[in-house]
N, C-alpha and C positions, 0 to 999 in steps of 0.2 A: 706981165712977168711970166716967163716960161720956167717954172720951178724944176721940171724934170731935166731940161737942158742944163740949167745951172748946177743941179746936183751931180749929174754925170761929169760935167766939166770940172767940178771941184774934185771929185774922186780921181779923175784922170790926172789932174794937175798935181795932186798929192803923190801919185805914183811916179810921175816924171821928176818931181823935185827930189824924191828919195833916190832914184836910180839913174836919172839922166836919159836913158833910152828905154822906151816901152814898146815891146812887140805885142800888138793887140790882135788876138785871134777872135774872129766873130763868125763861127761856123754857120750860124743861121741868118747872117746878114741883118740881124735885128737892129744894129746901131747905124745902118747906112744913112738914115735921115739925119741923125745927129752929126755924122761926119760931113754930110753935105752942107749943113748949116754952119759947122765949124769952119769949113773951107771957104764958104762965102762966094763961090764961083765954080766954073766947070773944072773938072780934073784935067791936069796938064801933063802928068807923067813925071813931073819934077817934085822935089822935096820943098814944098811951098811954106813960107812963113805964115803961121796963124796965131791968133791971140787966144790963149787958153787960160781963162780965169785970171786975166791981167798979166799973163806972162807970154812972151814970144817963143814959139816952139816950131820946129820943122816938122811938117806932116807929109809922109810919103804913103801912097796907097797902092795896094796890089791890084793888078788888072790882068793877071794871067801869067806873069813872069816874075819869079822870085829874084832872078838876077837883075831885072830892071829896077826893082825896089832897092836892092842892095846898092847898085851903082848910083841910084838917085840920092841915097842918104850918106854914102861913104865920105864924100868931100866935107861934110859937116861934122862927122863924128870922129874922124881920124886925126884931127888937129890936136895940138897940145892942150887947148882949152875947147873941148867939143861943145857944140850947141845941143841943147835938149831936143830930143826928137821922138816922134810917135810914128811907128810903122803899122798901118792898119791893114789887116788881111781878111777881107770879107770872104765868106764861103770856105775858109781854110781851117782844117784841124791841125793841131800842133804835131810836128814830126820830131820826136825826141831822138831819132837816130842820125839822119844825115841831112838835116836842113841846111841850106846855104846861109841861113841867118843865125846859125848856132853861135858863131863868135859874137855877134851883136847881142844875142840873148844872154850870153855869159857876162858880157860887159854891163848889160842893163838888166832887164827882167821881161818875162812874158806875162801877159794879162789876159784872162779868159772870163770876163764878167758875164752874168746873165741879166738880161733886161728886166725880167720879172723880179729878180732879187733886189736890184737897185731901186726899182719902183716901190717895192715893199718897204725898203729901208726909208725911203722918202715919206711914204704915206703913214708909216708908224709914228712919225713925228706929230701927227695930228689925230690919228685914229688908233683904236685898240686893234690887237691882232685879229680878233674875230671879225671886225668890220672890214679890215684889209683883206682877209682871206675870202670874204664874200665878194669883194671887188675884183680880185685877181685870182679867182679859183682856177685850179689846174685844168679844168675842162673848158675854160674860156680861152680862145686863141686871140690874144690881144696884141696889137701892133704898137709900134712906137707912138703913133698918133693917138691910139686909144689910151695908152698910159699917160700921155701928155694931157689929154683932156681930163682924165680922172684926177691927176695931180693938181690941175687947175680948178678942181671942183665943178667941172662942167658935167653935170649929171651925176656927180658922186655924192651930193648932199653936203651938209655942213660938217664941221669938225666934231670929234668925239664928245658926246654928252657925258659919257662915263668918265672920261678924263677930266672934264670940267668939274664933275662932282668930287672926284678924288684928286683935286688939283695939287695937293702936297705929296702925292705918291709918285715915285719915280720908277717908271717901267710897268709893264702889264703884270708881272709877277707881284710887284708891290701893291698894285691895285687889288689883285685877288686876295693877298694876305690881309690887307687893311679891311676889305669887305668881310672876309671870314671871321676876323677877330672882333668886329664892331658892327652892331646892327643899327647904329644911329642914323645911317644914310639910307635905310631901306625905303622910307616914305618918299625921299627925294628921287631915288631911282625909279620908283613906281610912278610918281607924279610927273616926271619928265620923260616918261616912256623910254627909259634906258634899259628896261629889262631885257629886251631883245638883244641889245648890244652886249649885255652881261652874259646872256646865254651863249652868244657867238664867241665871246672871249673865252669862256670856260671850255667850249668845244675845241677851239683852235689851240689853246694853250695846254689843256690837260687831256684832250681826247674824250671828254665826257659829254654825252648828249643829255641835256636837261629838258624837262617838259616845257613846252612853249607857253603854258598858261599858269605857271607857278608864280607865287609872290616871292620877292627876294628872300624872305625868311625861310620859306620852304626850300628854295634853291640852295640856300646856305647849308642847311642840314644835310641835303643830299651830297653837296660838294665836299663838305667837311668829312663826312663818313668816307667818301671816295678817296680823299687825299690821305687821311690818317690810316685807313685800312690798307691803302695801296702801299704806303711806306712800310707798315707792319708786315704785310704779306711778302713784300720783296726782301725783307730782312730775315725771314724764316728759312731754316734749312730742312724743313719738312713740308708735307702737304698742308695746304691751308685748312683750318678748322671749318666745319660746316657753318659756323656763325658768320663767316664771310661770304657764303654762297650768294647772298643777295646783293653784294656790292660788286659792280663791274670791275674788270681788270683793265688797266691801261692798255689800249690797243696797239701801241707802237713803242719801240725803245725810247723815242723822243718824249712821248707822253709819260712814260714811266720815270724818266729822268726829271721831267718837269714836276711830277707829283712829289718826288723825293726832295727836290730843291725847295718846293713850296712848303713842305712840312718843316724843313730846317728853318726857313724864313719865319714861319709862325713862331717857332720856339725862340729864335734869336731876336726877332723884332717885336714880339708881343708876349714877352716872358710873363707878364703879370696875369694874362688871361689864358695862356695856353693850358695850364693845369686843369682849369675848369672845362675848357673845350675838349681836351683829351678824356677827362673823366666822363663827360657826357656821352661821347662816342663809345667809350668802353662799356658803359651801362647799356646803351642802346643795342649794342651787338652782343652783350653777355659774354665778353671775352674773359672775364676773371674766372668764370666757371668752365671755360673751354679746356679740354684735355690736351694741352700742348706740352710736350717734353721740355724740361728746362734747358737741356742741351741744344734744342733746336732754336731757341730764342737767339736773335742776333745781337748786335752790339749797340743798336740805336736807342732802344727803350722808348718807343713811341708812347706807350701807355704805362700808367703807374703800376698795374698788376705785374708787369714783367720784372720790375726790381724786387718785388716781394717773392715771386716765384724763384728767382735766382738766389736770393738770400737764403730761402729755405733749402734750395739745392746745395748751396755752399755749406750750410749746416749739416746736411746729409753726408756730404763728402768728408767732413770732419768726423762725424759719427762712424763712418766706415773706415776711418784711419787713413784716408787719402789726403793727407795734410798738404802735400806739395800741390796737388790739383786745386785744393781750396785756396791756397795762397796765390796761385796763378789767377784764379777767377776773381779774387778780391782785387788784385792789382789791375786786372782788365776793366773792372767796373768802377775804378776810383773816380772817374770823371762822369759817371752816369748823371744824366740830366736831373733825374728825380732826387738824387742825393744833394744836389745844389738847391733844389726847391725846399727840401725838408732835411735840415742838417741832423735832426734827431734820428733819421733813418741811417745816416752815415755812422752814427754812434753804434748802431746794430752791426753794421759791416765791420767796424773797428773791433767789436767784441769777437766776431767770428775770426777776424785776422789774428787776434791775440790767442784765441783757442788753437787755431791751426799752428801758430808759431810754437806754442807750448807743446803740442803733440809732436811736432817735428823734432824739437830739441829732446823731448823725452825718449823718442826712438833712437836718436843718435847716441845720447848718453847711456841709454840702456845697453846698446850694443857694445859700447866701449867698456862698460862695467863688466859685462860678461867675459870680455877678452882680457881684462886686467889681471895681473898676478898679485901675489900677496905682499909686495914691497910697499910698506906704509908710506915711505917717502914719495914713491911714484903716485900713490893715491892722492896725497896732499898736493903734489905738483899738478896732477890732472885737474883737480878741482879749482886750483887758484890761477892756472895759466890763462893768458889772454885767450878769450874764446873758449875757456874751459867749462867744466861741469857746473860752475856757479851760474852759468847762463840759464840753466834749468830753473833755479830759484828766482832769478830775475824775471824770466818770462811768466812764471807763476804769480809773482807779486804784481806785475803789471796787469795781468788778466784779472786777478781778484779785485784789485783796486778799481779797475774800470767798470766791472759789472755791478759794483755796489750802487752806481748811479743810474742804472737802467731798470725801468719798470718791467720790461718784457725781454727775457733772454731765452734762447733756444736751449731747453733743458737737456736734450739727449746728447748733442755734441759736447756741451759743458761737462756732463757727467763722464763722458768718455775720456776727455783730456784730464779731468781731475783724477780719475782712476789711474791713468797713465802716469801722472806725476807722482801719486802716492805709491804706486807699485815700484817706480824707479827709485824713489827715496828710500823705500823699505829695503830693496836689494842693495842700494848703495850703503845704507847704514849697517846692514847685517855684515857685508863683506869688509867694510872699512873697520868695523869694530873687531872683527877677527884678525885683520892685518895689524891693527893697533895692539891688540893683546899679544900677537906673535912677536912684536918688536919690543916688548917690555913696557908697553904703554907710554912710549916716547916716539916723537918724530925727529929723526936725526937731522941735524943742520938747520932745523927750523927755529925761528925766533919764538921763544916762549913768552907767554903773557907776563910772567914775573920779571922779565928783563926789559920790558917796554920803557919803564921810567928811567932806569939806569943807562940803557944803551941808546934810547931815542930822545926822550924828553930832556934829560940832563945835558945832552950834547948840543941842544939847540941854542942859538944866540938868545940872549934875554933882552927884553921880556918875551915870554912864550905863553900861548894859551894852550891849555890841556883839556880837551873836550872829551868827557866820559859819557858815552851814549849807551844807555841800557838796551840790550837786545838787538843791536845793529848787526845784521849779517854782513859777511864779506862782500857780497855783490852790491849791497847798499853803499859800502864805502867806495867801491869803484864808481858807482853812479854819482856820489857826492863829488868825486874828483872831476867828473865831466861837467858839473854845474858850477865850477869855480871859474873865474876869469881866465882867458887864454894866457894872459901875461903872468899868471901865478906860476911859481915853481912848485909842482905837485908830484909826490911819489906815493904809491900805495904798495905796501908789502903785507903779506899775510903773517899772522902769528897764531900759535897754538894756545888755546885757552886752558886754564887750570880746571881740573875736574874736582867735584861735579860742576857742570856749567850753569851755576846759579849765581844770583847777584851778590850775596854775602861773600862768596869765594872769589868770583871774577873781579869785583870792584876792589877787593883787598889786594889781589894780585897785581893791580895797577898802581899800588902805592909805592912811595920811596922805601927802599930797604927790602922789598919783596925778593929781589934777586939773591940776597945773601941769606935770608931767613924767612921761610914761608911754610906754614903747616896748617893742616885741618885740625880743628879742635872743637870740643863741646864743653860748655860751662853750664852746669845746672840743667842739662838736657836741651840746651840751646846750641845749635850748630853755628860755627863761624870760622874765621881764619885767624892765625896767630903770626905776628911779625915781631921779632925781638922780644918775645914774651908778652906782647900786648895783644889782648883778645879783641878782635874786631867783628862785631856781630851785626852792626847796622850803620846807616849813613852818619849818624851823629858821632859814633866812635871813630869812623874813618876820617871824618872832618877834623876832629881834635888831633888825631894821629898825624895827618898831613900838615896841619898848621904848626905842630911842634917840630917838624923836620924840614919844612921848606920855608926859608926866610922870605919875608915880604910876600906872603901868599894872599891872594884874593879869591874867594869862593863865591861863584854866582850860579844861579839857575839859568837855563837857556832863555826862559821867558824874560829875565832881567835884561839880558844882552839885547833882546829883540825889541823890548818895549821902552827902555830908557832912552831919552833924547841923547844924541851923540855927545853933547856937551857934558851931561851928567855921567854918561858911561866913561868918558875920558877922565873925569875927576875920580870916578870910582876905582879905576885901574891904575891911576897915577902912582908911580913908584913901585909897582908890583914887579916881581921877578917871574912869578908863575901865576897865571889866572886859570883856576879850575872852573870849567863850565859843565854843569850837570844837566843831562837830558834823560828823563824817565818816561817820555810820552809813549814810546812803542811798547815797552814792557807793561806800563800801567794799563794801557788799553787792552792788550792781549791777556794779561793775567787776571783781569777783572771780568773776563768772559764777554767782553764787548768785541766779538770777532768782526762784526760789520764795521764798527767804528775804527778798529785797529787797521783794517785794510785801507780805510780812507786816510788815516793819520800817516801811514808810512811814507807816502810820497811827499807830504808837506814837511815831515821831519827832515828829510834830505834837503829840501829847499831852505828850510829855516836854519839848518846847520850852515849851509853855504852863505846865507844872508848874515848869520852871526859872525862868521869868519871875516866877511867884508866889513861889517860894522866894527869889529875889533881892530881891524887894520886902520880904519878911519880914526879910531881912538888911540892909535899908536902901537898896537900889538900886532906886528906883521908876521910873526912866526906862530905856527899852531901845529899841534899834534892831535889827531882825532882817532879815538879807538873805542872799543866796547868791552863790556864785562863778559859777554857771551853772545852767541847768535840765537837762532830759534828754528824750530820746525813749525810751520803754520799751514794747516790743511783747511779745506773748505768747511768741514763739519767735524764733530767729535769722532774719535776712533770708534768703529763698530765693535761688537762684542768679540769678534775674532782677534782684535788687536788689543784687547784689555787683558792685563795680566794680574794675577793675585799678588798682593804685597808679600814680601818675604817673611813678615812677622818678626819674632824675636824682640830684642831691645831696640826699638825704633827711636832714633834721635831726630831724624828728619825724613819726611816722605814727600816727594814731588811726583808728578806723573811720569817723569823720565829718570828718576833716580831715587834710590833708597839708601840712607846712611844710618848705620847702627851696629849692633853686635848680635851675632848668632843668627837665628832664623834659617829659613830654607832657601834653596835656589829654584824658583819656579821655572818651568819649561820656557825656553825662549829668552833666558836672561844670562848675564855673565857677572860673576862676582870678582872683585879685586880688593885687596887690602889697601888701606891708606898708606901703609909702609912701602908697598910696592910702587906707589906714586911718589915716593920720596918724602912723605909726611911723617912727622914724629907723632904717631897716633895709633891707637889700637882699634880704630874704627874700621868697618868694612863698608864697601860701596857695591851696590847691585844695580845694574842697568839693563833695560830691555836691549836685546842684541840688534834688533832691527828698528823699525819706527813705531813699535807698539808703546803702550802706556800702562802704568800701574793703575789699579782701581783705587784712585786717591780721592775720589769725589769730584763733583763739579762736572761741567759739560764743555770743557775747554777744547778748542781746536788748535790753540797756540801752546806749544810745549818747548821747554828747554830743561837742561840738567844732564842730558845724556852725552854720549861720545860720538854722535853723528858729525859729519863734516859741517853740516849747516849750523850746528850748535857750537862746535869746538873751534872752528876757524874764524878768527876775528880780523878785521882790517886795522892796519896802522897807517893812517894817512898823514903825511908830513907836508906842510904848506908854508911857502914863503910868499905872502901876498904882495902884489905890487904896491908901490907908494901911492897914497891917495892922490887923485888927480882932480883938479877943479874941472867941473863940467864946462866945456867950451861953449862960448856963445854961438858957435857955428854948429853945435850938436844938432843933429836932425830931429826936428819935432815930428810927432806922429799925431794923426787925427783918429779918434775913436768915434764911431757912429753906431746908432742902434742900441746903445746901452739901455737896459730895462729901467723903468721907474722903480721897480721893486723886483727882487729875485724870488720867484715862486717855484722854481725847479732847480735841482742840483746842477743840471747842465743847461747853460744858456749861451747864446751867441752874440757877438758884436762884430762890427766891420772895422778893420784896421787898415790904414794907409799912411804913407809918408805925407807930411804937410810942408808948409813953408816953401823954400826954394825948390825942394824936391818935387813938389806938386806943380809949381809954376813952370819949371824948366826940366821935365823928366828926361829930355834927350841928353842933357849934360850931367845929370845927377848920377850918383852911385848907389848901389844897394846898401842897406843898413840892417844890421843884426840887432834884434831887440829881445827882451825877456818880459813878456806880459805876465802879471800875477794878480791874485786877489789878496788884499791886505785888510786886516781888522785889528785894531789896537796894536799895531806894530808887528804883528805876526802874519805869516802867510797862511791863508785859509783856503786857497784854491789854486789849481794849476790849469794849464792849457792841455786839453785832452786831444784835440784834433785841430788841424788847420786846413782850410780849403783855399786853393789858388796861391799858395806860397810854400816854400820849403820849410820843414819843421824838424828840428832835432829833438826827439822826444826825451832822450836821456839828459841833454843839456838844457832843455826847455827854452830853446832859442828859435825865433822866427826870423827868416831872411826876407826882408821886404824889398821888392823891386820898385824902382821909380815908376810912377804912373800906374801902378797896379794896386788894386784893392784885394784884400783877402778876408775870409771869415774865420774867426776864432771861436772854438767851442770851449768855454771855460767849464771846469768841473769843481764845484764847491765841495770841500771835504770836511768842513766843520759845521755841523748842523746847529751848534749852540750859539753862533754869532748872531747878534741882532741886526748888524748892518756891516757893509763892507765898501771898499773902494777898488776900482780898477786902476792898476798902476802899470805903466810900461817903463821898463828900465833899460839903460845902456848896460849890457852885461859886463863891460870892461871897467866902468867907473862907478856903477851903481847909481849914476845920476838918473833922476826921474825925467823922462821925456814926456810923460803924460800922467795925470792923476785926475780921477773923477772930481768934478768941482764940488760935489757934496756926497755925503754918505748915501748909499743905496740900501734901503731897508731889506731885510731877509725875512720872507714870510712863506716858508715852504708849505706846500699843500694848498696854497691859495691860488686860484686861477680865475 
């Protein structure tokens, strides 16, 4: 069998089949023996029929006259159904300008193969590139007959031993990757005397000369350093560090390209072992201590230390106030290999991203505050508008909630953005308070808190749920709206809270009758509100008052709505016209000095409110109004001494860190005094507030404050919801598969893998994407949220993950309630609340156990 002849004939037949006419230029007459064998007789000057790989083709050969060749073939190619033809031109270079065969070339194609290249292609089917290169080295002048003998193994030896050892590897690059990643075949390579072939392969493929007497394990170490250092060096935008001086540089562009491609193949094809291989080379070369500027590191991240250097650099950018540059860098590194290896590292990048976002918003809002005039309505509008100043508070809340779960946070950039936030809040509070005072302590045309019941709740179709959330800021109400099903009819409007912005006043202002008669009062030295002569100082008094004025009222705690089975909840609210749902979680955590816990709680309160609205809809209460008694200021730490103000003294009825209520006393510097009568109250009391974001020396070490007239404290959300009718979960609803769930939760952040299951998994090409809401549930309440998602789109505000068919993604859950003993992972359909997945059993929570 003449394998070389057959291979060339096959290649030529493929070209003829594609284009019909092939003009074959053979400048070195290398293929003359092949043509003679193909012709099978003497040349005649005619276009003779030949059999080419089982197909009849006309063959015309050049013998000094291009016109002769053209005339010979024209009768066969100018017909309506032209015959396939090969025009062989030995000793001719192609003339791209005025060849008499140009028309034929345009109708067909020109072909300029090299004998050595075709021979190599054939030989590589049986041998590695190193062996083939030694057979057909450039300095060997081999003829067609020589190549034919080599291909027939006449003097060429047997087929590749290395390929037989790596029988499952496809291609020489895969052989090298499999060898570098796994030492289990070393003894077989040495025992079968394939080391020389391996050395030849490395040299031919990568351009690296290995010692001829090395064991495969030693050769592996040298080659691995060469490959990873080569990729790393090529990705740098600065001079190589001295640590790489002992590692050869790929000698040619082809070798450099092969080195890069092999490094990529190691990461993609051997993901389980690549981190250990890279860490080994990093230690051997001492790269983690090399003085390499972070800006000079490329985009590939060959080694683990690169990601850590770049994260530190990103933190430095934030600390320097270069927030846009930091956000750009975070975005560029989102798909860094090492962040897929260690999702906990991605949490660090997410922390930096949130820091940079807060810093960026603080700069923008600060500039707008500086340019703002004294129109209190304009201040109110700028804070509550879409994309308005409330985004500053939202960015701060998201950052503070996120970093509570991290053991290691870059302190300097965090301190910078916290200071930026606090300074911006202070300037905002100071100037807004002045604008508010200048307008007579009223915001024209704005909905006042005392009119929420009469103008909003009373006008809703019955039954209606009235959710009263203690200390929910305006921005949290907006986020709540985003977490409700898309089919819900939702509106959010701002309202101005009653002063002082404390619970006894704000909750009373939300009662029926407050629009007609509302005042501040004290009874026996106790501060409260008064409606129609009724003094309301606490929740019990407000509850009795509401029940007396609202027919068929049902009063529930948020926990009741979340924990009761739907059947019992339905019975509980049956016949009700108004269902009051009380939530005190935010204020309770903040007021009791649990700043760390309060940050954790805030996100889950939003989710639990959304969950409660959906459960109430399933129980027959499809209309809801959600509002708050007041908002809050919440800083990372307690106010320092420069922000602490002496209390006014005098006859003190009530003292909070952000307000004083009483009679007489002094006006400490940095405060503003207002009489209760000026606020429209029938009272002789005075109120004193810090003008900015300062606090009275009222005891305690709270970072959570309310009571004052800042936008964050005074502006409350009024969320009106018409939930869609309950929908039975369809049997066709896409199931999801959750893998990698922990046997027990020992860290607040843990990961699972999520993918579509069922038909979506079996037939991904015809399936559609599915949007899901993954949560952590304990005793009916949400106790954790998704913090990050890798390899899928994630809407952080709505807490929705968009799953693509055939794609797996990694979820990083964030547990926010340390007190739970166990939990379950639940994946819901956000439109119907149907459960697409629930952990088959409770997962114990043992934080701090590893």
